[in-house]
PDB file of N, CA, C, O and CB in Angstrom:
ATOM      1  N   MET A   1       8.257 -30.439  -4.903  1.00  0.00           N
ATOM      2  CA  MET A   1       8.433 -29.502  -3.846  1.00  0.00           C
ATOM      3  C   MET A   1       7.884 -28.126  -4.283  1.00  0.00           C
ATOM      4  O   MET A   1       8.007 -27.737  -5.444  1.00  0.00           O
ATOM      5  CB  MET A   1       9.916 -29.421  -3.451  1.00  0.00           C
ATOM      6  N   ALA A   2       7.298 -27.430  -3.359  1.00  0.00           N
ATOM      7  CA  ALA A   2       6.681 -26.125  -3.668  1.00  0.00           C
ATOM      8  C   ALA A   2       7.803 -25.097  -3.975  1.00  0.00           C
ATOM      9  O   ALA A   2       8.860 -25.069  -3.345  1.00  0.00           O
ATOM     10  CB  ALA A   2       5.772 -25.627  -2.455  1.00  0.00           C
ATOM     11  N   ARG A   3       7.512 -24.307  -4.928  1.00  0.00           N
ATOM     12  CA  ARG A   3       8.447 -23.255  -5.297  1.00  0.00           C
ATOM     13  C   ARG A   3       8.540 -22.149  -4.277  1.00  0.00           C
ATOM     14  O   ARG A   3       9.627 -21.669  -3.954  1.00  0.00           O
ATOM     15  CB  ARG A   3       8.064 -22.679  -6.604  1.00  0.00           C
ATOM     16  N   TYR A   4       7.366 -21.741  -3.763  1.00  0.00           N
ATOM     17  CA  TYR A   4       7.322 -20.707  -2.748  1.00  0.00           C
ATOM     18  C   TYR A   4       6.771 -21.268  -1.464  1.00  0.00           C
ATOM     19  O   TYR A   4       5.799 -22.023  -1.475  1.00  0.00           O
ATOM     20  CB  TYR A   4       6.491 -19.523  -3.212  1.00  0.00           C
ATOM     21  N   LEU A   5       7.368 -20.913  -0.389  1.00  0.00           N
ATOM     22  CA  LEU A   5       6.932 -21.467   0.910  1.00  0.00           C
ATOM     23  C   LEU A   5       6.053 -20.492   1.674  1.00  0.00           C
ATOM     24  O   LEU A   5       5.433 -20.874   2.666  1.00  0.00           O
ATOM     25  CB  LEU A   5       8.145 -21.838   1.768  1.00  0.00           C
ATOM     26  N   ARG A   6       5.985 -19.256   1.239  1.00  0.00           N
ATOM     27  CA  ARG A   6       5.120 -18.287   1.955  1.00  0.00           C
ATOM     28  C   ARG A   6       4.065 -17.784   0.943  1.00  0.00           C
ATOM     29  O   ARG A   6       4.242 -17.865  -0.273  1.00  0.00           O
ATOM     30  CB  ARG A   6       5.980 -17.060   2.566  1.00  0.00           C
ATOM     31  N   PRO A   7       3.001 -17.279   1.490  1.00  0.00           N
ATOM     32  CA  PRO A   7       1.918 -16.726   0.562  1.00  0.00           C
ATOM     33  C   PRO A   7       2.421 -15.495  -0.206  1.00  0.00           C
ATOM     34  O   PRO A   7       3.378 -14.825   0.183  1.00  0.00           O
ATOM     35  CB  PRO A   7       0.613 -16.321   1.389  1.00  0.00           C
ATOM     36  N   PRO A   8       1.719 -15.238  -1.323  1.00  0.00           N
ATOM     37  CA  PRO A   8       2.169 -14.070  -2.128  1.00  0.00           C
ATOM     38  C   PRO A   8       2.034 -12.772  -1.360  1.00  0.00           C
ATOM     39  O   PRO A   8       1.237 -12.672  -0.427  1.00  0.00           O
ATOM     40  CB  PRO A   8       1.366 -13.970  -3.434  1.00  0.00           C
ATOM     41  N   ASN A   9       2.799 -11.799  -1.745  1.00  0.00           N
ATOM     42  CA  ASN A   9       2.830 -10.474  -1.145  1.00  0.00           C
ATOM     43  C   ASN A   9       1.457  -9.789  -1.355  1.00  0.00           C
ATOM     44  O   ASN A   9       0.950  -9.784  -2.477  1.00  0.00           O
ATOM     45  CB  ASN A   9       3.991  -9.615  -1.763  1.00  0.00           C
ATOM     46  N   THR A  10       0.870  -9.231  -0.329  1.00  0.00           N
ATOM     47  CA  THR A  10      -0.403  -8.565  -0.457  1.00  0.00           C
ATOM     48  C   THR A  10      -0.339  -7.053  -0.289  1.00  0.00           C
ATOM     49  O   THR A  10      -1.319  -6.392   0.057  1.00  0.00           O
ATOM     50  CB  THR A  10      -1.338  -9.124   0.526  1.00  0.00           C
ATOM     51  N   SER A  11       0.905  -6.515  -0.559  1.00  0.00           N
ATOM     52  CA  SER A  11       1.102  -5.053  -0.441  1.00  0.00           C
ATOM     53  C   SER A  11       1.280  -4.428  -1.800  1.00  0.00           C
ATOM     54  O   SER A  11       1.839  -5.025  -2.719  1.00  0.00           O
ATOM     55  CB  SER A  11       2.319  -4.728   0.441  1.00  0.00           C
ATOM     56  N   LEU A  12       0.803  -3.242  -1.901  1.00  0.00           N
ATOM     57  CA  LEU A  12       1.049  -2.402  -3.104  1.00  0.00           C
ATOM     58  C   LEU A  12       2.030  -1.290  -2.733  1.00  0.00           C
ATOM     59  O   LEU A  12       1.951  -0.701  -1.655  1.00  0.00           O
ATOM     60  CB  LEU A  12      -0.302  -1.784  -3.668  1.00  0.00           C
ATOM     61  N   PHE A  13       2.943  -1.025  -3.642  1.00  0.00           N
ATOM     62  CA  PHE A  13       3.870   0.132  -3.475  1.00  0.00           C
ATOM     63  C   PHE A  13       3.351   1.248  -4.369  1.00  0.00           C
ATOM     64  O   PHE A  13       3.282   1.113  -5.590  1.00  0.00           O
ATOM     65  CB  PHE A  13       5.388  -0.247  -3.849  1.00  0.00           C
ATOM     66  N   ILE A  14       3.001   2.317  -3.750  1.00  0.00           N
ATOM     67  CA  ILE A  14       2.393   3.515  -4.460  1.00  0.00           C
ATOM     68  C   ILE A  14       3.445   4.614  -4.418  1.00  0.00           C
ATOM     69  O   ILE A  14       3.894   5.002  -3.340  1.00  0.00           O
ATOM     70  CB  ILE A  14       0.994   4.020  -3.763  1.00  0.00           C
ATOM     71  N   ARG A  15       3.839   5.119  -5.582  1.00  0.00           N
ATOM     72  CA  ARG A  15       4.815   6.227  -5.576  1.00  0.00           C
ATOM     73  C   ARG A  15       4.233   7.481  -6.191  1.00  0.00           C
ATOM     74  O   ARG A  15       3.150   7.483  -6.776  1.00  0.00           O
ATOM     75  CB  ARG A  15       6.086   5.831  -6.329  1.00  0.00           C
ATOM     76  N   ASN A  16       4.993   8.540  -6.035  1.00  0.00           N
ATOM     77  CA  ASN A  16       4.601   9.893  -6.518  1.00  0.00           C
ATOM     78  C   ASN A  16       3.322  10.396  -5.826  1.00  0.00           C
ATOM     79  O   ASN A  16       2.443  10.963  -6.476  1.00  0.00           O
ATOM     80  CB  ASN A  16       4.383   9.872  -8.060  1.00  0.00           C
ATOM     81  N   ILE A  17       3.230  10.192  -4.555  1.00  0.00           N
ATOM     82  CA  ILE A  17       2.073  10.735  -3.826  1.00  0.00           C
ATOM     83  C   ILE A  17       2.435  12.118  -3.316  1.00  0.00           C
ATOM     84  O   ILE A  17       3.608  12.418  -3.092  1.00  0.00           O
ATOM     85  CB  ILE A  17       1.645   9.797  -2.639  1.00  0.00           C
ATOM     86  N   SER A  18       1.454  12.934  -3.139  1.00  0.00           N
ATOM     87  CA  SER A  18       1.665  14.303  -2.692  1.00  0.00           C
ATOM     88  C   SER A  18       2.097  14.329  -1.236  1.00  0.00           C
ATOM     89  O   SER A  18       1.821  13.388  -0.492  1.00  0.00           O
ATOM     90  CB  SER A  18       0.398  15.133  -2.884  1.00  0.00           C
ATOM     91  N   ASP A  19       2.786  15.417  -0.809  1.00  0.00           N
ATOM     92  CA  ASP A  19       3.172  15.527   0.579  1.00  0.00           C
ATOM     93  C   ASP A  19       1.992  15.777   1.464  1.00  0.00           C
ATOM     94  O   ASP A  19       2.082  15.575   2.675  1.00  0.00           O
ATOM     95  CB  ASP A  19       4.175  16.609   0.757  1.00  0.00           C
ATOM     96  N   GLU A  20       0.876  16.212   0.902  1.00  0.00           N
ATOM     97  CA  GLU A  20      -0.308  16.456   1.721  1.00  0.00           C
ATOM     98  C   GLU A  20      -1.187  15.193   1.810  1.00  0.00           C
ATOM     99  O   GLU A  20      -2.225  15.228   2.472  1.00  0.00           O
ATOM    100  CB  GLU A  20      -1.121  17.637   1.142  1.00  0.00           C
ATOM    101  N   SER A  21      -0.808  14.105   1.174  1.00  0.00           N
ATOM    102  CA  SER A  21      -1.580  12.863   1.235  1.00  0.00           C
ATOM    103  C   SER A  21      -1.565  12.302   2.635  1.00  0.00           C
ATOM    104  O   SER A  21      -0.514  12.262   3.275  1.00  0.00           O
ATOM    105  CB  SER A  21      -1.033  11.830   0.248  1.00  0.00           C
ATOM    106  N   ARG A  22      -2.708  11.870   3.123  1.00  0.00           N
ATOM    107  CA  ARG A  22      -2.847  11.273   4.415  1.00  0.00           C
ATOM    108  C   ARG A  22      -3.298   9.830   4.246  1.00  0.00           C
ATOM    109  O   ARG A  22      -3.893   9.491   3.222  1.00  0.00           O
ATOM    110  CB  ARG A  22      -3.827  12.068   5.281  1.00  0.00           C
ATOM    111  N   PRO A  23      -3.028   8.968   5.230  1.00  0.00           N
ATOM    112  CA  PRO A  23      -3.483   7.576   5.115  1.00  0.00           C
ATOM    113  C   PRO A  23      -4.961   7.452   4.841  1.00  0.00           C
ATOM    114  O   PRO A  23      -5.382   6.546   4.121  1.00  0.00           O
ATOM    115  CB  PRO A  23      -3.155   6.828   6.365  1.00  0.00           C
ATOM    116  N   GLU A  24      -5.774   8.359   5.410  1.00  0.00           N
ATOM    117  CA  GLU A  24      -7.259   8.288   5.190  1.00  0.00           C
ATOM    118  C   GLU A  24      -7.550   8.537   3.721  1.00  0.00           C
ATOM    119  O   GLU A  24      -8.468   7.924   3.176  1.00  0.00           O
ATOM    120  CB  GLU A  24      -8.038   9.347   6.087  1.00  0.00           C
ATOM    121  N   ASP A  25      -6.803   9.412   3.060  1.00  0.00           N
ATOM    122  CA  ASP A  25      -7.055   9.710   1.651  1.00  0.00           C
ATOM    123  C   ASP A  25      -6.768   8.469   0.795  1.00  0.00           C
ATOM    124  O   ASP A  25      -7.549   8.124  -0.092  1.00  0.00           O
ATOM    125  CB  ASP A  25      -6.185  10.912   1.180  1.00  0.00           C
ATOM    126  N   LEU A  26      -5.613   7.789   1.079  1.00  0.00           N
ATOM    127  CA  LEU A  26      -5.259   6.609   0.303  1.00  0.00           C
ATOM    128  C   LEU A  26      -6.231   5.477   0.651  1.00  0.00           C
ATOM    129  O   LEU A  26      -6.593   4.690  -0.223  1.00  0.00           O
ATOM    130  CB  LEU A  26      -3.781   6.183   0.575  1.00  0.00           C
ATOM    131  N   ARG A  27      -6.644   5.387   1.879  1.00  0.00           N
ATOM    132  CA  ARG A  27      -7.600   4.327   2.282  1.00  0.00           C
ATOM    133  C   ARG A  27      -8.919   4.495   1.526  1.00  0.00           C
ATOM    134  O   ARG A  27      -9.533   3.528   1.075  1.00  0.00           O
ATOM    135  CB  ARG A  27      -7.857   4.365   3.827  1.00  0.00           C
ATOM    136  N   ARG A  28      -9.333   5.773   1.406  1.00  0.00           N
ATOM    137  CA  ARG A  28     -10.588   6.011   0.679  1.00  0.00           C
ATOM    138  C   ARG A  28     -10.454   5.709  -0.858  1.00  0.00           C
ATOM    139  O   ARG A  28     -11.353   5.153  -1.489  1.00  0.00           O
ATOM    140  CB  ARG A  28     -11.031   7.490   0.895  1.00  0.00           C
ATOM    141  N   GLU A  29      -9.313   6.102  -1.389  1.00  0.00           N
ATOM    142  CA  GLU A  29      -9.135   5.921  -2.859  1.00  0.00           C
ATOM    143  C   GLU A  29      -8.922   4.460  -3.228  1.00  0.00           C
ATOM    144  O   GLU A  29      -9.508   3.999  -4.208  1.00  0.00           O
ATOM    145  CB  GLU A  29      -7.938   6.751  -3.365  1.00  0.00           C
ATOM    146  N   PHE A  30      -8.103   3.704  -2.482  1.00  0.00           N
ATOM    147  CA  PHE A  30      -7.808   2.338  -2.809  1.00  0.00           C
ATOM    148  C   PHE A  30      -8.718   1.351  -2.124  1.00  0.00           C
ATOM    149  O   PHE A  30      -8.622   0.157  -2.410  1.00  0.00           O
ATOM    150  CB  PHE A  30      -6.415   2.041  -2.471  1.00  0.00           C
ATOM    151  N   GLY A  31      -9.563   1.760  -1.271  1.00  0.00           N
ATOM    152  CA  GLY A  31     -10.533   0.928  -0.532  1.00  0.00           C
ATOM    153  C   GLY A  31     -11.577   0.344  -1.473  1.00  0.00           C
ATOM    154  O   GLY A  31     -12.239  -0.630  -1.113  1.00  0.00           O
ATOM    155  N   ARG A  32     -11.744   0.895  -2.643  1.00  0.00           N
ATOM    156  CA  ARG A  32     -12.753   0.388  -3.576  1.00  0.00           C
ATOM    157  C   ARG A  32     -12.406  -0.978  -4.186  1.00  0.00           C
ATOM    158  O   ARG A  32     -13.238  -1.649  -4.796  1.00  0.00           O
ATOM    159  CB  ARG A  32     -12.952   1.386  -4.682  1.00  0.00           C
ATOM    160  N   TYR A  33     -11.115  -1.359  -3.986  1.00  0.00           N
ATOM    161  CA  TYR A  33     -10.662  -2.669  -4.595  1.00  0.00           C
ATOM    162  C   TYR A  33     -10.681  -3.755  -3.530  1.00  0.00           C
ATOM    163  O   TYR A  33     -10.238  -4.870  -3.803  1.00  0.00           O
ATOM    164  CB  TYR A  33      -9.197  -2.551  -5.216  1.00  0.00           C
ATOM    165  N   GLY A  34     -11.166  -3.481  -2.347  1.00  0.00           N
ATOM    166  CA  GLY A  34     -11.216  -4.443  -1.244  1.00  0.00           C
ATOM    167  C   GLY A  34     -10.851  -3.848   0.057  1.00  0.00           C
ATOM    168  O   GLY A  34     -10.379  -2.713   0.126  1.00  0.00           O
ATOM    169  N   PRO A  35     -11.072  -4.634   1.142  1.00  0.00           N
ATOM    170  CA  PRO A  35     -10.700  -4.129   2.455  1.00  0.00           C
ATOM    171  C   PRO A  35      -9.191  -3.924   2.612  1.00  0.00           C
ATOM    172  O   PRO A  35      -8.402  -4.689   2.058  1.00  0.00           O
ATOM    173  CB  PRO A  35     -11.194  -5.074   3.516  1.00  0.00           C
ATOM    174  N   ILE A  36      -8.802  -2.937   3.335  1.00  0.00           N
ATOM    175  CA  ILE A  36      -7.400  -2.620   3.520  1.00  0.00           C
ATOM    176  C   ILE A  36      -6.987  -2.922   4.960  1.00  0.00           C
ATOM    177  O   ILE A  36      -7.696  -2.567   5.903  1.00  0.00           O
ATOM    178  CB  ILE A  36      -7.125  -1.144   3.169  1.00  0.00           C
ATOM    179  N   VAL A  37      -5.865  -3.563   5.120  1.00  0.00           N
ATOM    180  CA  VAL A  37      -5.342  -3.907   6.437  1.00  0.00           C
ATOM    181  C   VAL A  37      -4.552  -2.724   7.008  1.00  0.00           C
ATOM    182  O   VAL A  37      -4.731  -2.358   8.169  1.00  0.00           O
ATOM    183  CB  VAL A  37      -4.450  -5.174   6.356  1.00  0.00           C
ATOM    184  N   ASP A  38      -3.672  -2.125   6.182  1.00  0.00           N
ATOM    185  CA  ASP A  38      -2.816  -1.025   6.693  1.00  0.00           C
ATOM    186  C   ASP A  38      -2.349  -0.130   5.541  1.00  0.00           C
ATOM    187  O   ASP A  38      -2.166  -0.560   4.402  1.00  0.00           O
ATOM    188  CB  ASP A  38      -1.577  -1.597   7.459  1.00  0.00           C
ATOM    189  N   VAL A  39      -2.166   1.164   5.919  1.00  0.00           N
ATOM    190  CA  VAL A  39      -1.593   2.101   4.992  1.00  0.00           C
ATOM    191  C   VAL A  39      -0.407   2.744   5.662  1.00  0.00           C
ATOM    192  O   VAL A  39      -0.552   3.314   6.743  1.00  0.00           O
ATOM    193  CB  VAL A  39      -2.622   3.151   4.536  1.00  0.00           C
ATOM    194  N   TYR A  40       0.753   2.673   5.064  1.00  0.00           N
ATOM    195  CA  TYR A  40       1.994   3.197   5.677  1.00  0.00           C
ATOM    196  C   TYR A  40       2.638   4.192   4.707  1.00  0.00           C
ATOM    197  O   TYR A  40       2.937   3.860   3.560  1.00  0.00           O
ATOM    198  CB  TYR A  40       3.003   2.026   6.025  1.00  0.00           C
ATOM    199  N   ILE A  41       2.844   5.425   5.195  1.00  0.00           N
ATOM    200  CA  ILE A  41       3.540   6.464   4.455  1.00  0.00           C
ATOM    201  C   ILE A  41       4.822   6.753   5.187  1.00  0.00           C
ATOM    202  O   ILE A  41       4.771   7.346   6.264  1.00  0.00           O
ATOM    203  CB  ILE A  41       2.675   7.748   4.298  1.00  0.00           C
ATOM    204  N   PRO A  42       5.971   6.370   4.669  1.00  0.00           N
ATOM    205  CA  PRO A  42       7.248   6.628   5.345  1.00  0.00           C
ATOM    206  C   PRO A  42       7.580   8.091   5.367  1.00  0.00           C
ATOM    207  O   PRO A  42       7.228   8.832   4.448  1.00  0.00           O
ATOM    208  CB  PRO A  42       8.368   5.869   4.677  1.00  0.00           C
ATOM    209  N   VAL A  43       8.262   8.516   6.420  1.00  0.00           N
ATOM    210  CA  VAL A  43       8.694   9.937   6.522  1.00  0.00           C
ATOM    211  C   VAL A  43      10.200  10.007   6.591  1.00  0.00           C
ATOM    212  O   VAL A  43      10.852   9.069   7.049  1.00  0.00           O
ATOM    213  CB  VAL A  43       8.071  10.633   7.773  1.00  0.00           C
ATOM    214  N   ASP A  44      10.750  11.102   6.144  1.00  0.00           N
ATOM    215  CA  ASP A  44      12.197  11.310   6.200  1.00  0.00           C
ATOM    216  C   ASP A  44      12.607  11.520   7.625  1.00  0.00           C
ATOM    217  O   ASP A  44      11.951  12.241   8.377  1.00  0.00           O
ATOM    218  CB  ASP A  44      12.633  12.502   5.333  1.00  0.00           C
ATOM    219  N   PHE A  45      13.710  10.881   7.999  1.00  0.00           N
ATOM    220  CA  PHE A  45      14.174  10.878   9.391  1.00  0.00           C
ATOM    221  C   PHE A  45      14.484  12.351   9.884  1.00  0.00           C
ATOM    222  O   PHE A  45      14.164  12.732  11.010  1.00  0.00           O
ATOM    223  CB  PHE A  45      15.466   9.962   9.517  1.00  0.00           C
ATOM    224  N   TYR A  46      15.090  13.103   9.015  1.00  0.00           N
ATOM    225  CA  TYR A  46      15.554  14.458   9.467  1.00  0.00           C
ATOM    226  C   TYR A  46      14.446  15.550   9.298  1.00  0.00           C
ATOM    227  O   TYR A  46      14.221  16.353  10.204  1.00  0.00           O
ATOM    228  CB  TYR A  46      16.839  14.882   8.645  1.00  0.00           C
ATOM    229  N   SER A  47      13.788  15.561   8.164  1.00  0.00           N
ATOM    230  CA  SER A  47      12.792  16.628   7.907  1.00  0.00           C
ATOM    231  C   SER A  47      11.389  16.298   8.416  1.00  0.00           C
ATOM    232  O   SER A  47      10.545  17.181   8.571  1.00  0.00           O
ATOM    233  CB  SER A  47      12.717  16.906   6.421  1.00  0.00           C
ATOM    234  N   ARG A  48      11.156  14.983   8.679  1.00  0.00           N
ATOM    235  CA  ARG A  48       9.844  14.518   9.169  1.00  0.00           C
ATOM    236  C   ARG A  48       8.744  14.744   8.115  1.00  0.00           C
ATOM    237  O   ARG A  48       7.557  14.763   8.438  1.00  0.00           O
ATOM    238  CB  ARG A  48       9.472  15.253  10.488  1.00  0.00           C
ATOM    239  N   ARG A  49       9.153  14.910   6.878  1.00  0.00           N
ATOM    240  CA  ARG A  49       8.179  15.035   5.771  1.00  0.00           C
ATOM    241  C   ARG A  49       7.980  13.709   5.081  1.00  0.00           C
ATOM    242  O   ARG A  49       8.870  12.859   5.104  1.00  0.00           O
ATOM    243  CB  ARG A  49       8.639  16.085   4.748  1.00  0.00           C
ATOM    244  N   PRO A  50       6.799  13.510   4.451  1.00  0.00           N
ATOM    245  CA  PRO A  50       6.626  12.256   3.734  1.00  0.00           C
ATOM    246  C   PRO A  50       7.637  12.124   2.623  1.00  0.00           C
ATOM    247  O   PRO A  50       8.093  13.112   2.048  1.00  0.00           O
ATOM    248  CB  PRO A  50       5.224  12.149   3.174  1.00  0.00           C
ATOM    249  N   ARG A  51       7.992  10.839   2.322  1.00  0.00           N
ATOM    250  CA  ARG A  51       9.046  10.646   1.331  1.00  0.00           C
ATOM    251  C   ARG A  51       8.491  10.509  -0.110  1.00  0.00           C
ATOM    252  O   ARG A  51       9.273  10.311  -1.040  1.00  0.00           O
ATOM    253  CB  ARG A  51       9.863   9.405   1.694  1.00  0.00           C
ATOM    254  N   GLY A  52       7.196  10.607  -0.307  1.00  0.00           N
ATOM    255  CA  GLY A  52       6.615  10.559  -1.625  1.00  0.00           C
ATOM    256  C   GLY A  52       6.140   9.227  -2.079  1.00  0.00           C
ATOM    257  O   GLY A  52       5.801   9.090  -3.254  1.00  0.00           O
ATOM    258  N   PHE A  53       6.086   8.198  -1.215  1.00  0.00           N
ATOM    259  CA  PHE A  53       5.568   6.925  -1.558  1.00  0.00           C
ATOM    260  C   PHE A  53       4.866   6.321  -0.408  1.00  0.00           C
ATOM    261  O   PHE A  53       5.010   6.793   0.719  1.00  0.00           O
ATOM    262  CB  PHE A  53       6.627   6.042  -2.036  1.00  0.00           C
ATOM    263  N   ALA A  54       4.087   5.264  -0.647  1.00  0.00           N
ATOM    264  CA  ALA A  54       3.324   4.590   0.419  1.00  0.00           C
ATOM    265  C   ALA A  54       3.178   3.119   0.128  1.00  0.00           C
ATOM    266  O   ALA A  54       3.369   2.676  -1.005  1.00  0.00           O
ATOM    267  CB  ALA A  54       1.940   5.224   0.585  1.00  0.00           C
ATOM    268  N   TYR A  55       2.847   2.376   1.132  1.00  0.00           N
ATOM    269  CA  TYR A  55       2.546   0.976   1.045  1.00  0.00           C
ATOM    270  C   TYR A  55       1.105   0.733   1.492  1.00  0.00           C
ATOM    271  O   TYR A  55       0.688   1.228   2.538  1.00  0.00           O
ATOM    272  CB  TYR A  55       3.530   0.161   1.887  1.00  0.00           C
ATOM    273  N   ILE A  56       0.357  -0.017   0.713  1.00  0.00           N
ATOM    274  CA  ILE A  56      -1.034  -0.347   1.092  1.00  0.00           C
ATOM    275  C   ILE A  56      -1.134  -1.862   1.161  1.00  0.00           C
ATOM    276  O   ILE A  56      -0.847  -2.547   0.180  1.00  0.00           O
ATOM    277  CB  ILE A  56      -2.091   0.251   0.060  1.00  0.00           C
ATOM    278  N   GLN A  57      -1.532  -2.382   2.290  1.00  0.00           N
ATOM    279  CA  GLN A  57      -1.611  -3.802   2.491  1.00  0.00           C
ATOM    280  C   GLN A  57      -3.074  -4.302   2.501  1.00  0.00           C
ATOM    281  O   GLN A  57      -3.906  -3.837   3.279  1.00  0.00           O
ATOM    282  CB  GLN A  57      -0.916  -4.167   3.786  1.00  0.00           C
ATOM    283  N   TYR A  58      -3.343  -5.251   1.621  1.00  0.00           N
ATOM    284  CA  TYR A  58      -4.633  -5.917   1.566  1.00  0.00           C
ATOM    285  C   TYR A  58      -4.580  -7.243   2.237  1.00  0.00           C
ATOM    286  O   TYR A  58      -3.497  -7.819   2.345  1.00  0.00           O
ATOM    287  CB  TYR A  58      -5.092  -6.080   0.153  1.00  0.00           C
ATOM    288  N   PRO A  59      -5.717  -7.781   2.710  1.00  0.00           N
ATOM    289  CA  PRO A  59      -5.669  -9.092   3.375  1.00  0.00           C
ATOM    290  C   PRO A  59      -5.564 -10.237   2.372  1.00  0.00           C
ATOM    291  O   PRO A  59      -5.083 -11.315   2.721  1.00  0.00           O
ATOM    292  CB  PRO A  59      -6.910  -9.286   4.247  1.00  0.00           C
ATOM    293  N   LEU A  60      -6.016 -10.017   1.101  1.00  0.00           N
ATOM    294  CA  LEU A  60      -6.037 -11.135   0.143  1.00  0.00           C
ATOM    295  C   LEU A  60      -5.258 -10.711  -1.102  1.00  0.00           C
ATOM    296  O   LEU A  60      -5.298  -9.554  -1.522  1.00  0.00           O
ATOM    297  CB  LEU A  60      -7.519 -11.548  -0.230  1.00  0.00           C
ATOM    298  N   TYR A  61      -4.553 -11.676  -1.674  1.00  0.00           N
ATOM    299  CA  TYR A  61      -3.788 -11.450  -2.899  1.00  0.00           C
ATOM    300  C   TYR A  61      -4.720 -11.093  -4.049  1.00  0.00           C
ATOM    301  O   TYR A  61      -4.297 -10.370  -4.950  1.00  0.00           O
ATOM    302  CB  TYR A  61      -2.952 -12.692  -3.255  1.00  0.00           C
ATOM    303  N   ALA A  62      -5.926 -11.547  -4.066  1.00  0.00           N
ATOM    304  CA  ALA A  62      -6.869 -11.291  -5.167  1.00  0.00           C
ATOM    305  C   ALA A  62      -7.193  -9.803  -5.225  1.00  0.00           C
ATOM    306  O   ALA A  62      -7.411  -9.279  -6.317  1.00  0.00           O
ATOM    307  CB  ALA A  62      -8.176 -12.126  -4.990  1.00  0.00           C
ATOM    308  N   ASN A  63      -7.232  -9.099  -4.090  1.00  0.00           N
ATOM    309  CA  ASN A  63      -7.483  -7.667  -4.084  1.00  0.00           C
ATOM    310  C   ASN A  63      -6.316  -6.906  -4.744  1.00  0.00           C
ATOM    311  O   ASN A  63      -6.539  -5.906  -5.425  1.00  0.00           O
ATOM    312  CB  ASN A  63      -7.704  -7.173  -2.638  1.00  0.00           C
ATOM    313  N   VAL A  64      -5.101  -7.370  -4.546  1.00  0.00           N
ATOM    314  CA  VAL A  64      -3.921  -6.778  -5.116  1.00  0.00           C
ATOM    315  C   VAL A  64      -3.948  -6.963  -6.636  1.00  0.00           C
ATOM    316  O   VAL A  64      -3.709  -6.014  -7.384  1.00  0.00           O
ATOM    317  CB  VAL A  64      -2.650  -7.395  -4.499  1.00  0.00           C
ATOM    318  N   ARG A  65      -4.243  -8.204  -7.098  1.00  0.00           N
ATOM    319  CA  ARG A  65      -4.314  -8.494  -8.510  1.00  0.00           C
ATOM    320  C   ARG A  65      -5.373  -7.610  -9.199  1.00  0.00           C
ATOM    321  O   ARG A  65      -5.171  -7.136 -10.317  1.00  0.00           O
ATOM    322  CB  ARG A  65      -4.624  -9.979  -8.724  1.00  0.00           C
ATOM    323  N   ARG A  66      -6.462  -7.411  -8.531  1.00  0.00           N
ATOM    324  CA  ARG A  66      -7.549  -6.582  -9.112  1.00  0.00           C
ATOM    325  C   ARG A  66      -7.082  -5.161  -9.313  1.00  0.00           C
ATOM    326  O   ARG A  66      -7.437  -4.523 -10.304  1.00  0.00           O
ATOM    327  CB  ARG A  66      -8.804  -6.594  -8.208  1.00  0.00           C
ATOM    328  N   ARG A  67      -6.300  -4.662  -8.395  1.00  0.00           N
ATOM    329  CA  ARG A  67      -5.824  -3.278  -8.458  1.00  0.00           C
ATOM    330  C   ARG A  67      -4.729  -3.101  -9.507  1.00  0.00           C
ATOM    331  O   ARG A  67      -4.666  -2.061 -10.163  1.00  0.00           O
ATOM    332  CB  ARG A  67      -5.306  -2.839  -7.092  1.00  0.00           C
ATOM    333  N   VAL A  68      -3.871  -4.100  -9.670  1.00  0.00           N
ATOM    334  CA  VAL A  68      -2.740  -3.991 -10.576  1.00  0.00           C
ATOM    335  C   VAL A  68      -3.209  -4.041 -12.014  1.00  0.00           C
ATOM    336  O   VAL A  68      -2.608  -3.389 -12.868  1.00  0.00           O
ATOM    337  CB  VAL A  68      -1.726  -5.096 -10.311  1.00  0.00           C
ATOM    338  N   ARG A  69      -4.253  -4.785 -12.316  1.00  0.00           N
ATOM    339  CA  ARG A  69      -4.724  -4.878 -13.693  1.00  0.00           C
ATOM    340  C   ARG A  69      -5.443  -3.739 -14.125  1.00  0.00           C
ATOM    341  O   ARG A  69      -5.895  -3.691 -15.269  1.00  0.00           O
ATOM    342  CB  ARG A  69      -5.540  -6.005 -13.891  1.00  0.00           C
TER     343      ARG A  69
END
């Protein structure tokens, strides 16, 4: 029986990003490791300011492995 029933996670968790960082900046910086599906920068509910981290989703697990190493 297979140990995992779903494909591996293809998202990167990036922390300690600047408040001035925009999705376009992260897309440009991390796009060199492969095509990017989505960039998400969460904001604080009350202050509406970025929380200092982001998620970058790649279509293939190989792109994530290339970035992590």
